[in-house]
MIRO-846030 format. One line per 3 residues: number of its first residue (from 1); their letters; for each residue x, y, z of C-alpha. Coordinates in nm, 3 decimals, decimal comma. Layout:
BEGIN
NUM = A = X/Y/Z; ...
% end
This chain:
BEGIN
1 = MNI = -2,456/-5,947/-10,059; -2,538/-5,712/-9,771; -2,639/-5,916/-9,467
4 = QEN = -2,847/-5,632/-9,323; -2,977/-5,293/-9,423; -2,726/-5,010/-9,408
7 = GTN = -2,742/-4,777/-9,111; -2,827/-5,048/-8,855; -2,629/-5,101/-8,541
10 = GPC = -2,486/-5,437/-8,647; -2,135/-5,504/-8,773; -2,036/-5,361/-9,111
13 = EIL = -1,990/-5,691/-9,296; -2,045/-5,806/-9,652; -2,055/-6,144/-9,825
16 = TTS = -1,814/-6,250/-10,099; -2,038/-6,530/-10,225; -2,413/-6,562/-10,268
19 = SAT = -2,659/-6,780/-10,458; -2,998/-6,750/-10,626; -3,229/-6,990/-10,808
22 = LNL = -3,348/-6,956/-11,167; -3,686/-7,116/-11,239; -3,788/-7,159/-11,603
25 = SPD = -4,053/-7,382/-11,755; -3,937/-7,656/-11,992; -4,091/-7,473/-12,290
28 = QEV = -3,908/-7,148/-12,212; -3,588/-7,119/-12,418; -3,309/-6,887/-12,304
31 = IAA = -3,223/-6,634/-12,574; -2,985/-6,408/-12,380; -2,854/-6,366/-12,026
34 = YLY = -2,671/-6,059/-11,892; -2,488/-6,051/-11,559; -2,468/-5,723/-11,366
37 = WAG = -2,274/-5,676/-11,045; -2,202/-5,362/-10,846; -2,067/-5,228/-10,520
40 = SGT = -1,884/-4,961/-10,329; -1,541/-4,851/-10,447; -1,369/-4,838/-10,781
43 = GDF = -1,454/-5,195/-10,870; -1,384/-5,568/-10,870; -1,408/-5,679/-11,232
46 = NIM = -1,291/-6,042/-11,211; -1,541/-6,276/-11,045; -1,678/-6,631/-11,072
49 = LNE = -2,023/-6,758/-11,172; -2,082/-7,129/-11,112; -1,706/-7,179/-11,122
52 = HSI = -1,679/-6,995/-11,457; -1,432/-6,708/-11,459; -1,609/-6,384/-11,554
55 = VAE = -1,434/-6,064/-11,667; -1,628/-5,741/-11,701; -1,705/-5,654/-12,063
58 = RIF = -1,837/-5,308/-11,980; -1,784/-5,091/-11,671; -1,998/-4,813/-11,522
61 = NDA = -1,907/-4,558/-11,255; -2,091/-4,314/-11,032; -2,012/-4,114/-10,717
64 = LDS = -2,184/-3,948/-10,426; -1,878/-3,732/-10,366; -1,500/-3,763/-10,405
67 = NRV = -1,478/-4,011/-10,116; -1,776/-4,227/-10,202; -1,745/-4,377/-10,548
70 = FFA = -1,934/-4,676/-10,684; -1,905/-4,916/-10,976; -2,116/-5,154/-11,180
73 = AFA = -2,008/-5,411/-11,438; -2,165/-5,610/-11,721; -2,086/-5,949/-11,881
76 = DVT = -2,276/-6,157/-12,135; -2,331/-6,500/-11,972; -2,577/-6,636/-12,227
79 = SIV = -2,379/-6,954/-12,296; -2,353/-7,037/-11,924; -2,725/-6,996/-11,859
82 = QEN = -2,819/-7,181/-12,179; -2,600/-7,471/-12,070; -2,713/-7,482/-11,706
85 = GSG = -3,080/-7,384/-11,746; -3,296/-7,373/-11,437; -3,126/-7,425/-11,106
88 = NYT = -2,886/-7,269/-10,862; -2,641/-6,994/-10,963; -2,359/-6,892/-10,731
91 = LSE = -2,156/-6,575/-10,774; -1,823/-6,574/-10,588; -1,497/-6,382/-10,549
94 = LDL = -1,674/-6,046/-10,542; -1,467/-5,935/-10,244; -1,522/-5,584/-10,111
97 = TDI = -1,442/-5,663/-9,745; -1,139/-5,436/-9,747; -1,321/-5,161/-9,937
100 = IGP = -1,642/-5,091/-9,749; -1,493/-4,958/-9,423; -1,500/-4,586/-9,518
103 = YCP = -1,853/-4,630/-9,661; -2,008/-4,779/-9,348; -2,055/-4,460/-9,142
106 = SGT = -2,267/-4,303/-9,418; -2,458/-4,623/-9,491; -2,333/-4,650/-9,851
109 = NFA = -2,157/-4,984/-9,821; -2,301/-5,248/-10,053; -2,238/-5,520/-10,312
112 = GWA = -2,480/-5,723/-10,518; -2,549/-5,905/-10,843; -2,834/-6,003/-11,073
115 = ITV = -2,881/-6,187/-11,401; -3,128/-6,051/-11,655; -3,262/-6,353/-11,847
118 = IYE = -3,445/-6,307/-12,177; -3,636/-6,616/-12,283; -3,871/-6,724/-12,562
121 = DNN = -4,207/-6,874/-12,478; -4,441/-6,961/-12,764; -4,738/-6,946/-12,529
124 = LPL = -4,684/-6,572/-12,478; -4,781/-6,294/-12,720; -4,509/-6,154/-12,939
127 = NQL = -4,327/-5,876/-12,756; -4,078/-5,603/-12,825; -3,815/-5,613/-12,551
130 = NVY = -3,559/-5,337/-12,496; -3,269/-5,353/-12,251; -3,106/-5,031/-12,132
133 = DGL = -2,815/-5,006/-11,891; -2,578/-4,758/-11,736; -2,526/-4,621/-11,385
136 = QSV = -2,705/-4,301/-11,285; -2,791/-4,186/-10,937; -3,040/-3,987/-10,727
139 = PDQ = -3,086/-3,758/-10,525; -3,233/-3,510/-10,592; -3,386/-3,586/-10,930
142 = LTI = -3,297/-3,820/-11,214; -3,460/-3,817/-11,559; -3,399/-4,103/-11,802
145 = SLD = -3,534/-4,101/-12,158; -3,591/-4,443/-12,316; -3,583/-4,427/-12,696
148 = NLN = -3,640/-4,678/-12,982; -3,982/-4,778/-12,849; -4,266/-4,854/-13,088
151 = VLD = -4,589/-4,904/-12,900; -4,856/-5,075/-13,111; -5,046/-5,228/-12,822
154 = NEG = -4,997/-5,120/-12,462; -5,184/-5,416/-12,310; -4,958/-5,599/-12,065
157 = AKI = -4,676/-5,345/-12,101; -4,417/-5,375/-11,826; -4,101/-5,203/-11,709
160 = GFI = -3,835/-5,355/-11,484; -3,539/-5,214/-11,290; -3,217/-5,327/-11,130
163 = AWE = -3,120/-5,059/-10,877; -2,856/-5,034/-10,604; -2,833/-4,866/-10,264
166 = GDQ = -3,202/-4,817/-10,192; -3,298/-4,835/-9,823; -3,637/-4,941/-9,688
169 = SLA = -3,608/-4,706/-9,394; -3,555/-4,398/-9,611; -3,873/-4,270/-9,775
172 = VTE = -3,826/-3,897/-9,802; -4,008/-3,770/-10,115; -3,898/-4,083/-10,303
175 = QLT = -4,121/-4,116/-10,609; -4,101/-4,300/-10,939; -4,294/-4,163/-11,237
178 = ING = -4,329/-4,278/-11,597; -4,444/-4,019/-11,849; -4,546/-3,804/-11,551
181 = NLI = -4,757/-4,077/-11,389; -4,676/-4,193/-11,035; -4,583/-4,565/-11,025
184 = GNP = -4,602/-4,815/-10,742; -4,722/-5,165/-10,651; -4,798/-5,151/-10,278
187 = PLN = -4,750/-5,296/-10,029; -4,420/-5,425/-10,172; -4,326/-5,094/-10,338
190 = PTN = -4,526/-4,800/-10,201; -4,551/-4,495/-10,423; -4,339/-4,301/-10,174
193 = NAF = -4,066/-4,568/-10,137; -4,010/-4,739/-10,471; -3,650/-4,851/-10,408
196 = NGT = -3,664/-5,023/-10,076; -3,464/-5,345/-10,108; -3,740/-5,565/-10,251
199 = NSF = -3,785/-5,817/-10,534; -4,114/-5,791/-10,726; -4,066/-6,135/-10,884
202 = TGA = -4,028/-6,328/-10,557; -4,195/-6,092/-10,312; -3,877/-6,079/-10,100
205 = NDL = -3,814/-5,766/-9,894; -3,466/-5,852/-9,763; -3,240/-5,771/-10,060
208 = FNM = -3,081/-5,493/-9,852; -2,955/-5,208/-10,069; -3,067/-5,370/-10,393
211 = DID = -3,397/-5,369/-10,587; -3,528/-5,597/-10,860; -3,868/-5,450/-10,941
214 = VYN = -4,121/-5,480/-11,222; -4,426/-5,259/-11,282; -4,728/-5,279/-11,511
217 = IQN = -4,733/-4,961/-11,720; -5,010/-5,025/-11,973; -5,202/-4,726/-11,838
220 = NIN = -4,893/-4,507/-11,843; -4,781/-4,553/-12,203; -4,983/-4,496/-12,520
223 = IGD = -5,009/-4,661/-12,858; -4,783/-4,475/-13,100; -4,527/-4,375/-12,837
226 = TSA = -4,164/-4,400/-12,950; -4,010/-4,303/-12,616; -4,080/-4,296/-12,246
229 = VIQ = -3,955/-4,061/-11,975; -3,867/-4,204/-11,633; -3,821/-3,966/-11,341
232 = LTS = -3,702/-4,051/-10,993; -3,694/-3,808/-10,703; -3,548/-3,866/-10,360
235 = GQD = -3,501/-3,626/-10,075; -3,253/-3,844/-9,885; -3,199/-4,196/-10,018
238 = FVM = -2,906/-4,239/-10,259; -3,024/-4,474/-10,538; -2,841/-4,584/-10,854
241 = INN = -3,027/-4,720/-11,157; -2,821/-4,987/-11,337; -3,059/-5,169/-11,570
244 = IIT = -3,403/-5,093/-11,721; -3,608/-5,337/-11,931; -3,927/-5,256/-12,122
247 = VLN = -4,162/-5,526/-12,253; -4,425/-5,418/-12,506; -4,682/-5,634/-12,681
250 = SQL = -4,562/-5,540/-13,027; -4,598/-5,753/-13,340; -4,364/-5,587/-13,588
253 = PDA = -4,110/-5,692/-13,851; -3,753/-5,568/-13,846; -3,595/-5,548/-14,192
256 = TIV = -3,219/-5,551/-14,232; -3,007/-5,580/-14,546; -2,650/-5,683/-14,619
259 = IND = -2,432/-5,714/-14,931; -2,295/-6,068/-14,957; -2,083/-6,021/-15,266
262 = YIL = -2,044/-5,808/-15,574; -1,886/-5,865/-15,914; -1,708/-5,597/-16,114
265 = ECN = -1,628/-5,613/-16,483; -1,316/-5,450/-16,618; -1,375/-5,113/-16,783
268 = SKT = -1,748/-5,149/-16,722; -1,979/-4,920/-16,527; -2,201/-5,210/-16,422
271 = ISV = -2,181/-5,402/-16,096; -2,362/-5,726/-16,007; -2,466/-5,732/-15,643
274 = NFT = -2,579/-6,029/-15,434; -2,759/-5,921/-15,117; -2,977/-6,061/-14,840
277 = VSN = -3,286/-5,911/-14,678; -3,351/-6,048/-14,327; -3,631/-6,026/-14,073
280 = TNS = -3,442/-6,125/-13,759; -3,519/-6,001/-13,405; -3,875/-5,941/-13,524
283 = TAI = -4,222/-6,027/-13,403; -4,409/-6,031/-13,737; -4,353/-6,118/-14,101
286 = LPA = -4,186/-5,868/-14,332; -4,444/-5,825/-14,611; -4,373/-5,892/-14,976
289 = HTP = -4,304/-5,592/-15,198; -4,108/-5,409/-14,930; -3,918/-5,147/-15,135
292 = ISF = -3,538/-5,149/-15,165; -3,333/-4,855/-15,294; -2,975/-4,839/-15,414
295 = YAN = -2,762/-4,526/-15,388; -2,415/-4,451/-15,527; -2,297/-4,190/-15,281
298 = DFL = -2,627/-4,002/-15,239; -2,750/-4,056/-15,596; -3,043/-4,297/-15,643
301 = IAQ = -2,940/-4,547/-15,912; -3,187/-4,837/-15,882; -3,490/-4,970/-15,700
304 = TQT = -3,641/-5,312/-15,646; -3,855/-5,488/-15,384; -3,881/-5,811/-15,190
307 = NND = -4,061/-6,092/-15,371; -4,225/-6,281/-15,086; -4,333/-6,249/-14,725
310 = IPI = -4,023/-6,307/-14,509; -4,114/-6,493/-14,186; -3,973/-6,413/-13,844
313 = NES = -3,598/-6,486/-13,824; -3,586/-6,577/-14,194; -3,420/-6,412/-14,493
316 = ENY = -3,413/-6,407/-14,874; -3,125/-6,366/-15,119; -3,140/-6,148/-15,430
319 = NIT = -2,924/-6,042/-15,723; -2,933/-5,715/-15,911; -2,720/-5,552/-16,181
322 = LDI = -2,657/-5,184/-16,126; -2,556/-4,928/-16,387; -2,327/-4,667/-16,234
325 = PET = -2,353/-4,320/-16,390; -2,036/-4,197/-16,559; -2,054/-3,875/-16,359
328 = LGN = -1,982/-4,059/-16,034; -1,631/-4,165/-16,131; -1,472/-4,494/-16,033
331 = DFD = -1,475/-4,465/-15,651; -1,800/-4,431/-15,458; -1,995/-4,559/-15,160
334 = LHI = -2,274/-4,802/-15,244; -2,566/-4,776/-14,999; -2,852/-5,026/-15,010
337 = VVD = -3,158/-4,945/-14,802; -3,451/-5,176/-14,733; -3,795/-5,023/-14,675
340 = DLG = -3,702/-4,712/-14,870; -3,908/-4,561/-15,152; -3,603/-4,377/-15,287
343 = DNT = -3,666/-4,064/-15,084; -3,558/-4,195/-14,740; -3,915/-4,285/-14,644
346 = GIV = -4,059/-4,634/-14,600; -4,394/-4,811/-14,596; -4,337/-5,070/-14,319
349 = TEI = -4,354/-4,994/-13,946; -4,063/-5,179/-13,784; -3,927/-5,257/-13,440
352 = NEN = -3,608/-5,069/-13,527; -3,617/-4,805/-13,798; -3,243/-4,736/-13,774
355 = NNT = -3,092/-5,059/-13,908; -3,216/-5,062/-14,268; -2,895/-4,952/-14,443
358 = YSE = -2,580/-5,134/-14,551; -2,284/-4,959/-14,717; -1,984/-5,076/-14,913
361 = TIT = -1,700/-4,873/-15,064; -1,660/-4,966/-15,433; -1,361/-4,910/-15,660
364 = MLV = -1,440/-4,995/-16,022; -1,191/-5,194/-16,230; -1,051/-4,956/-16,487
367 = NEN = -0,773/-5,015/-16,739; -0,741/-4,725/-16,981; -0,391/-4,820/-17,101
370 = VEF = -0,399/-4,939/-17,463; -0,058/-5,049/-17,594; 0,013/-5,027/-17,968
373 = LGD = 0,225/-5,317/-18,095; 0,293/-5,231/-18,460; 0,185/-5,285/-18,822
376 = ILK = 0,148/-5,593/-19,040; 0,144/-5,558/-19,422; 0,026/-5,824/-19,668
379 = CDQ = -0,030/-5,834/-20,043; -0,380/-5,755/-20,162; -0,564/-6,077/-20,237
382 = GFN = -0,863/-5,900/-20,389; -1,064/-5,588/-20,328; -0,813/-5,445/-20,079
385 = SAI = -0,830/-5,745/-19,850; -0,624/-6,042/-19,743; -0,640/-6,333/-19,497
388 = FNL = -0,459/-6,273/-19,164; -0,377/-6,517/-18,884; -0,422/-6,278/-18,591
391 = NTI = -0,285/-6,522/-18,336; 0,040/-6,565/-18,524; 0,066/-6,189/-18,574
394 = LEN = 0,024/-6,128/-18,198; 0,300/-6,378/-18,121; 0,541/-6,159/-18,316
397 = WIE = 0,532/-5,919/-18,020; 0,409/-6,102/-17,708; 0,340/-6,454/-17,583
400 = PQT = 0,002/-6,439/-17,406; -0,039/-6,662/-17,099; -0,415/-6,686/-17,149
403 = PPL = -0,611/-6,714/-17,476; -0,655/-6,369/-17,632; -0,977/-6,226/-17,773
406 = FYT = -0,971/-6,006/-18,083; -1,212/-5,723/-18,165; -1,259/-5,475/-18,447
409 = NLQ = -1,343/-5,183/-18,215; -1,258/-5,080/-17,862; -1,616/-5,042/-17,738
412 = DLY = -1,696/-5,404/-17,824; -1,388/-5,505/-17,625; -1,511/-5,305/-17,324
415 = DNI = -1,864/-5,444/-17,360; -1,733/-5,798/-17,412; -1,943/-5,846/-17,728
418 = NPI = -1,881/-5,936/-18,094; -1,532/-6,087/-18,074; -1,375/-6,191/-18,406
421 = FDS = -1,510/-6,540/-18,468; -1,217/-6,691/-18,665; -0,898/-6,519/-18,561
424 = FDF = -0,685/-6,769/-18,755; -0,836/-6,673/-19,093; -0,951/-6,314/-19,061
427 = NNT = -1,039/-6,121/-19,374; -0,994/-5,749/-19,315; -1,300/-5,531/-19,376
430 = SNP = -1,118/-5,201/-19,416; -0,772/-5,097/-19,523; -0,589/-5,028/-19,303
433 = QTI = -0,775/-5,184/-19,008; -0,699/-5,168/-18,635; -0,732/-5,489/-18,438
436 = YVK = -0,792/-5,473/-18,059; -0,670/-5,752/-17,834; -0,797/-5,840/-17,485
439 = IPS = -0,577/-6,064/-17,271; -0,714/-6,150/-16,923; -0,479/-6,056/-16,638
442 = EPC = -0,547/-5,988/-16,270; -0,733/-5,789/-16,157; -0,858/-5,681/-16,498
445 = YSI = -0,715/-5,741/-16,846; -0,452/-5,598/-17,080; -0,540/-5,421/-17,404
448 = YTF = -0,320/-5,417/-17,714; -0,370/-5,298/-18,070; -0,201/-5,354/-18,402
451 = DIE = -0,282/-5,248/-18,757; -0,325/-5,481/-19,051; -0,288/-5,339/-19,400
454 = VEN = -0,287/-5,468/-19,756; -0,099/-5,329/-20,056; -0,087/-5,403/-20,427
457 = CPP = 0,206/-5,635/-20,493; 0,362/-5,675/-20,842; 0,147/-5,902/-21,063
460 = HIP = 0,292/-6,222/-21,214; 0,245/-6,237/-21,592; 0,259/-6,583/-21,755
463 = EGF = 0,453/-6,635/-22,080; 0,166/-6,814/-22,255; -0,168/-6,993/-22,235
466 = SPN = -0,377/-7,238/-22,441; -0,746/-7,143/-22,488; -0,851/-7,492/-22,602
469 = HDG = -1,122/-7,538/-22,337; -0,951/-7,829/-22,170; -0,986/-7,656/-21,832
472 = IND = -0,611/-7,602/-21,800; -0,448/-7,265/-21,863; -0,739/-7,156/-22,083
475 = WFN = -0,697/-6,779/-22,037; -0,433/-6,513/-21,991; -0,429/-6,550/-21,612
478 = IQG = -0,216/-6,267/-21,474; -0,172/-6,350/-21,103; -0,224/-6,063/-20,857
481 = LYN = -0,402/-5,844/-21,113; -0,776/-5,903/-21,109; -0,973/-5,748/-20,818
484 = IFE = -0,643/-5,601/-20,698; -0,546/-5,350/-20,965; -0,912/-5,290/-21,025
487 = KHQ = -0,861/-4,995/-21,263; -0,609/-5,166/-21,490; -0,624/-5,170/-21,874
490 = LLI = -0,492/-5,461/-22,082; -0,411/-5,410/-22,455; -0,323/-5,701/-22,687
493 = YNR = -0,159/-5,648/-23,033; -0,085/-5,897/-23,310; 0,253/-5,916/-23,481
496 = YGT = 0,145/-5,647/-23,728; 0,084/-5,400/-23,445; -0,292/-5,414/-23,477
499 = LIF = -0,494/-5,381/-23,153; -0,707/-5,696/-23,132; -0,817/-5,696/-22,765
502 = EGN = -0,883/-5,443/-22,491; -0,961/-5,574/-22,141; -1,011/-5,450/-21,783
505 = NDT = -1,090/-5,593/-21,437; -1,421/-5,732/-21,565; -1,288/-5,852/-21,903
508 = PWN = -0,991/-6,090/-21,894; -0,843/-6,220/-22,224; -0,956/-6,569/-22,316
511 = GKT = -0,784/-6,572/-22,657; -1,062/-6,405/-22,853; -1,056/-6,068/-23,025
514 = NRG = -1,284/-5,776/-22,934; -1,122/-5,504/-23,147; -1,079/-5,460/-23,523
517 = INN = -1,313/-5,492/-23,819; -1,292/-5,861/-23,898; -1,301/-6,175/-23,682
520 = IGK = -1,438/-6,006/-23,364; -1,514/-6,277/-23,107; -1,295/-6,534/-23,291
523 = LVP = -1,005/-6,718/-23,132; -0,671/-6,586/-23,244; -0,434/-6,820/-23,425
526 = SGT = -0,135/-6,968/-23,251; 0,151/-6,726/-23,224; 0,315/-6,454/-23,020
529 = YYY = 0,120/-6,145/-22,916; 0,234/-5,821/-22,763; 0,068/-5,690/-22,448
532 = ILH = 0,063/-5,351/-22,279; -0,065/-5,357/-21,918; -0,156/-5,017/-21,764
535 = LND = -0,192/-5,086/-21,391; -0,311/-4,729/-21,325; -0,143/-4,738/-20,984
538 = PNY = 0,090/-4,449/-20,893; 0,332/-4,700/-20,742; 0,378/-4,901/-21,063
541 = KTL = 0,482/-4,833/-21,423; 0,312/-4,975/-21,731; 0,419/-5,334/-21,800
544 = TGW = 0,484/-5,466/-22,155; 0,589/-5,796/-22,306; 0,504/-6,096/-22,524
547 = VYV = 0,267/-6,381/-22,458; 0,251/-6,701/-22,665; -0,086/-6,848/-22,759
550 = NY = -0,088/-7,217/-22,849; -0,354/-7,484/-22,887
% end
């Protein structure tokens, strides 16, 4: 926006509007566009570009001394350039007319703007492109270190600059070096006057206090380099570097990883993780079998690998179930790292080696509160067991809002395995037996227990029976005795007081004798017989009485 080079005898004037033309081929697609503007003073950060209002997103400052300060600003204008494409671009309302007066005597009055356009062209080789910006000045010497390079092929390597305040008439020990090598492209940019108000792209030499220069550096950078050192010296000219771009012919993948979702199970030390491995901002495929490591805090807990080659700008989704060691507790940081062998080393050379990790803070779902509800007692229905309706029992204490699950041990409840199949007709397998109940509730579930127990209830002794083999009441069927009072002894006497039968749990009385000298195994005649029933249970006394046998 300077109308003449500083230090001339003309008026100290500056434009508030200027235009430039962008020329792209139809097959060149704009990927990004960054607007930089700068000038004397503390800054004008609200401008217009093609009638679009632009507000600075980042601001840079520099100074020659306390009275001569300078600014630069940055804004992402990708959407504007993508919409407009090739054609005329006009920047307006950058008004420093009231600012530059004190700067004019020293020749440091200036304003200017430039758009850095990054485009994709399938006819070009794949390149690694790095954009660096800031605002640093010379004299006497400025050293800038460019990191995150990865030089696989230095053929066609280039470096570009946007610089402010360079003067063509000042060439006092002004040199630009890269990795110690002197750089220039005369006659436009002599090696002793690199920043001289020229534009390497158009060949213009009338930018006046602004440079847009590009240099071939393939002979000044080596395969395997990860950084480059730029040095600028100037004995008189005050130059500020605002933007540096490196372009390297570099076909490399760039693996990144992200957790999409994870699923926790209540009272479980397992976690199911869904994650995505991407190869965006890359210039080559990410090969299959790229290793992936999983860390809980800093402890390696699992490893896997990619299944397929991942093309440029593509991705693949994966799922894995992780077992978290008990020693780590319930709160930890989960780190997933792509291209990691489990020891923080990888096997794939990438454009960016510093974006391979994704972290998530995990809190496991834990419910250690087990509430005891009470006891339920039923009569023994045989061999110390009975049939229990567990659902009805539970409803004695609570009314679950969701269907409960019943278990015979707590670990099965935690592991969500082996629930009781028929909770409406459950036959206890021990006496007493603890039943565990799981009732789903956010964010986990509730756990209850109750005890079921059986006891020997008083047997019911009938007053008679008829062993006539008609299938009805054919034996001395004492209800609640057999397989319940398993150690009982039954003695039967005739009216003369003679023992004619002795039975136990395996030998019920069917009306025949098994004691005495005569008639063993014969049916007894009709009549009344005396019984003595020893239950052999400390809670019950011996029972006696009469039973009538009739045919």
